[in-house]
C-alpha positions in Angstrom: 1.5 6.2 36.0 -2.2 6.4 35.3 -4.2 3.3 34.7 -5.1 4.5 31.2 -1.4 4.9 30.4 -0.6 1.4 31.7 -3.2 -0.1 29.4 -1.8 1.8 26.4 1.8 0.7 27.2 0.7 -2.9 27.5 -1.1 -2.9 24.2 1.9 -1.3 22.5 4.4 -3.7 24.0 2.3 -6.8 23.1 1.9 -5.5 19.5 5.7 -4.9 19.2 6.3 -8.4 20.5 3.9 -10.0 18.0 5.2 -8.0 15.1 8.8 -9.0 15.9 7.6 -12.6 16.0 6.1 -12.3 12.5 9.3 -10.5 11.2 11.4 -13.3 12.7 9.2 -15.9 11.0 9.6 -14.1 7.6 13.4 -13.9 8.1 13.6 -17.6 8.9 11.4 -18.5 5.9 13.6 -16.5 3.5 16.9 -17.7 4.9 15.9 -21.4 4.2 13.9 -20.6 1.0 16.5 -21.9 -1.5 14.6 -25.0 -2.4 11.0 -24.1 -1.9 8.5 -23.2 -4.7 7.8 -19.6 -5.6 4.2 -19.7 -4.3 5.4 -20.7 -0.8 7.9 -17.8 -0.9 5.0 -15.4 -1.7 3.1 -17.0 1.2 6.0 -16.4 3.5 5.9 -12.8 2.6 2.2 -12.0 2.2 0.8 -13.8 5.2 3.1 -12.2 7.8 2.7 -8.7 6.2 -1.1 -9.1 6.4 -0.9 -10.1 10.0 1.4 -7.2 10.8 -1.1 -4.7 9.2 -3.9 -6.4 11.1 -2.0 -6.1 14.4 -1.3 -2.4 13.8 -5.0 -1.7 13.0 -6.1 -3.5 16.1 -3.6 -1.5 18.2 -5.2 1.7 16.9 -8.6 0.4 17.8 -7.5 -0.6 21.3 -5.9 2.8 21.9 -9.2 4.5 20.8 -11.1 2.3 23.2 -8.8 3.2 26.0 -9.1 6.9 25.3 -12.9 6.7 25.2 -13.2 4.4 28.3 -13.8 7.3 30.7 -16.6 8.7 28.6 -18.4 5.4 28.5 -18.0 4.9 32.2 -19.6 8.2 33.0 -22.6 7.5 30.8 -23.4 4.4 32.8 -24.4 6.5 35.9 
C-alpha cells in the first residue's frame, strides 16, 4: 500500500470513529431526554450535527492535501 493511501485510510477511519462518537452522544441524549427542556433537546441535536458536518469538511480538506502533497514536495527542489 502506498504511503499516500495509508494517510487517506487513516484520515477516513479517524473521521468515522469521531462521527460514530457524536452519533452515540446524540442517541444517549435523546434516550434520556424525557425530563429535559426543549432548548437542551435542540442543543443535543444541533451541536453534534454541526460537528459532524465540520468533520466531513475537514476530511475533504485533508484528502485534498494528501493528493497535492507530491506536487508541493517537487516544487521545493
